[in-house]
Every structure is written in structure tokens, then in C-alpha cells.
C-alpha positions in Angstrom: -39.3 -23.3 -100.4 -39.6 -22.4 -96.7 -38.0 -24.9 -94.3 -40.6 -27.1 -92.4 -40.5 -26.9 -88.7 -38.6 -29.8 -86.9 -42.5 -30.6 -85.3 -45.8 -29.2 -85.8 -47.7 -27.7 -82.7 -49.7 -30.6 -81.8 -46.4 -33.3 -81.9 -44.6 -30.8 -79.2 -47.3 -30.3 -76.8 -48.1 -34.6 -76.7 -43.9 -34.7 -76.2 -44.2 -31.6 -73.7 -47.1 -33.5 -71.5 -45.2 -36.9 -71.9 -41.7 -34.8 -70.4 -44.0 -33.1 -67.6 -45.4 -36.5 -66.7 -42.3 -38.4 -66.7 -40.8 -35.4 -64.3 -44.1 -35.5 -62.5 -43.4 -39.9 -61.7 -39.8 -38.9 -61.1 -40.5 -36.3 -58.6 -43.2 -38.3 -57.1 -41.1 -41.2 -56.0 -38.1 -38.9 -54.8 -40.4 -37.4 -52.5 -41.7 -40.6 -51.5 -38.4 -42.1 -50.8 -36.9 -38.9 -48.9 -40.8 -38.9 -47.1 -40.2 -42.4 -46.5 -36.9 -41.8 -45.1 -37.6 -39.1 -43.1 -40.4 -40.8 -41.6 -37.9 -43.7 -40.9 -35.3 -41.0 -39.0 -38.5 -39.8 -36.8 -39.7 -43.1 -35.5 -38.8 -43.9 -32.1 -37.1 -47.4 -31.4 -38.9 -50.1 -29.4 -35.7 -49.7 -27.0 -36.8 -45.9 -26.5 -40.3 -46.4 -26.4 -39.7 -49.2 -23.5 -37.5 -46.7 -21.6 -40.3 -44.0 -21.4 -42.6 -46.7 -20.4 -40.6 -47.8 -17.2 -39.7 -44.2 -16.4 -43.3 -43.8 -16.0 -43.8 -46.9 -14.1 -41.3 -45.6 -11.8 -42.0 -42.3 -11.5 -45.6 -43.3 -10.7 -44.9 -45.7 -7.9 -42.1 -43.5 -6.5 -44.8 -40.9 -6.1 -46.9 -43.2 -4.7 -44.8 -44.3 -2.2 -43.3 -40.9 -0.9 -46.9 -38.8 -1.1 -49.4 -41.2 -0.4 -48.1 -44.4 1.9 -45.6 -41.9 3.7 -48.4 -39.7 4.6 -51.0 -42.2 5.3 -48.7 -44.1 7.7 -48.5 -40.8 9.6 -52.5 -41.0 10.0 -52.1 -44.5 11.3 -53.4 -46.1 7.6 -50.9 -48.8 6.6 -50.0 -50.2 3.2 -49.9 -54.1 3.3 -51.0 -57.0 0.9 -54.1 -57.4 2.2 -55.5 -53.9 1.6 -58.7 -55.3 -0.4 -60.2 -56.9 2.5 -58.8 -54.8 5.8 -58.2 -51.4 6.4 -55.2 -49.6 4.1 -53.5 -49.2 0.8 -52.1 -51.5 -1.3 -48.0 -52.1 -1.3 -46.0 -49.7 -3.8 -45.5 -52.9 -5.6 -49.2 -54.1 -5.4 -49.8 -50.5 -6.9 -47.7 -51.2 -9.8 -49.1 -54.9 -10.5 -52.9 -53.4 -9.8 -52.2 -50.5 -12.5 -50.9 -53.7 -15.0 -54.0 -55.7 -14.3 -56.1 -52.6 -14.9 -53.9 -51.7 -18.3 -54.5 -55.3 -19.2 -58.4 -54.8 -19.2 -58.0 -52.4 -22.2 -57.2 -55.1 -24.9 -54.1 -53.3 -25.9 -52.2 -56.4 -26.4 -50.0 -54.0 -23.8 -48.5 -55.2 -20.3 -46.4 -54.6 -17.6 -46.1 -56.6 -14.2 -43.3 -57.3 -11.4 -41.7 -60.6 -11.7 -38.9 -62.3 -10.0 -37.0 -65.5 -9.8 -37.4 -65.8 -6.3 -41.0 -64.8 -6.0 -43.0 -64.6 -2.6 -45.6 -66.2 -5.1 -45.3 -68.5 -7.8 -47.5 -66.4 -10.5 -45.0 -63.7 -9.9 -42.6 -65.9 -11.5 -41.4 -65.8 -14.8 -43.7 -66.7 -17.4 -41.2 -67.8 -20.2 -37.7 -69.3 -20.4 -37.3 -66.0 -22.1 -38.3 -64.2 -19.2 -36.0 -66.2 -17.0 -33.1 -65.4 -18.7 -34.0 -61.7 -18.8 -34.4 -61.9 -15.2 -31.1 -63.4 -14.5 -29.4 -61.2 -16.8 -30.9 -57.8 -15.1 -30.0 -59.9 -11.6 -26.6 -59.9 -12.4 -26.3 -56.4 -14.2 -29.4 -54.0 -12.5 -27.9 -51.0 -15.0 -28.7 -52.6 -18.1 -32.2 -53.6 -19.4 -32.7 -57.0 -21.2 -34.4 -56.7 -24.2 -35.9 -59.1 -27.0 -38.6 -59.6 -29.4 -41.1 -62.4 -29.3 -43.5 -63.9 -31.1 -47.2 -64.6 -29.8 -50.6 -65.8 -31.3 -49.6 -64.8 -35.0 -48.0 -61.2 -33.4 -44.6 -59.5 -33.0 -43.8 -58.2 -29.6 -41.0 -56.2 -28.1 -40.3 -57.3 -24.3 -38.1 -55.2 -21.9 -37.2 -56.4 -18.6 -35.8 -53.7 -16.0 -33.9 -54.1 -12.9 -36.6 -53.9 -9.7 -34.4 -52.7 -6.8 -35.5 -52.7 -3.0 -35.3 -48.9 -2.7 -36.9 -48.4 0.5 -36.2 -50.2 3.9 -39.8 -51.2 3.5 -39.4 -53.1 0.6 -36.6 -55.1 2.4 -38.8 -56.0 5.6 -41.7 -56.7 3.8 -39.7 -59.2 1.5 -37.8 -60.4 4.5 -40.2 -60.8 7.0 -43.1 -62.3 4.3 -43.7 -65.6 5.5 -43.8 -67.3 1.6 -40.4 -65.2 1.0 -37.6 -67.8 -0.3 -35.1 -65.2 0.9 -34.7 -63.8 4.2 -31.0 -62.1 3.4 -32.3 -59.0 1.5 -30.3 -55.6 2.0 -31.5 -52.2 0.5 -30.6 -51.4 -3.1 -30.5 -55.4 -3.9 -32.4 -56.3 -6.7 -35.9 -58.5 -6.0 -36.6 -59.3 -9.5 -37.6 -57.3 -12.9 -40.4 -54.9 -14.3 -41.3 -56.9 -17.4 -42.9 -54.5 -20.4 -44.3 -56.0 -23.3 -45.9 -54.5 -26.5 -46.9 -55.1 -30.0 -44.7 -53.9 -32.8 -44.7 -53.9 -36.4 -48.4 -53.2 -36.6 
């Protein structure tokens, strides 16, 4: 009598299918975990995103100051705070704040603004104790931004505060000579306040 095969063909097909399915599941999870790790590796940190945004804001304001304000001044058109009602253009700080106002209209939960512990106008002061701490931190150490997470209206946000310096003599003169200014002793490169950048995270 011939030896019977250990398994018949149908059983081998079933076991083969099971083995293939098992390997497919293992491969899927290995691929998924590897992809997740790769995605996490490729993700840009909130600090880096804030750095990108700050670089754009600073570059735009510098470009506006050097290539718009300075050239118009030679044509007899000055930058001043009453630009909406009088002949002239916005001051560089107002240019940044007006840009922030227009961005806020887009309902992106993303904002940027200028703030100070010694504001010319009270509405440009810190909006929270966290902002007050951040402004104080960059006042004492301008080269190091202040980072933190905040929760607002059920959402989680990342907030970065960068030192805002008096980068031109026009900035110094404007602050020292303004009737509402609480300080009259500012010098070139002194810290005027901070650029506050806030955007949602974890979505």
C-alpha cells in the first residue's frame, strides 16, 4: 500500500492561503509602522514653522521699509500713523499690524501681532499673563524666542514671541517723540516689544 500524502491538495491550498494572509497582515503593519515613523520624521516642528513665519514677516517689513518707505520719502511722501486719513503710507510697524489684521479675516485661527510691555497704545499690550512672561523673556534675552502651548476655545495653539528691535533711527525717533509713549530713552537696536505668532497645532 502506497504511503498517503501528509496533506491533500485542498488542505495545502487553505493553509497556503492562511499563511499568505498572515504574511500580508504582518507586512501591512510593518509598512504602516515604518510609514508612520517616516511621516513623524518628516514632520516640521512647531518651533520651525514659527521660525519660517517670523522670517517672512521680518523680510517683508524690511523690504517695505527699504524699498517703499525710503523711496517715497525722497518723493515727499512720509510714513506716519495717520496714513488712513492723511497723505502718506503706514509706518513699518503699522504695515505689519495691518497685514495681521487682514490675515485674521481669513478665519484660519492663525495670527501675528506686535505687542509690548510699554505700548504706545494700551491695546498693543500683552493679551495674557503668558504673553506678558514671553515679552519679558525676550526683553531680557532678545536672541532667544519664547515658545509655549496654549488652549483656547477647545483648541490647542502654539505661540512664539520674538524680540522686536528698533532697527532704524526712524523707529527710535517715532517712539521717543510720540506723545503717548511711556519711554523717551530708546536707542538703536533696543527691544521695543515682541512679534507674537500664534497658530493651531494637532489638527
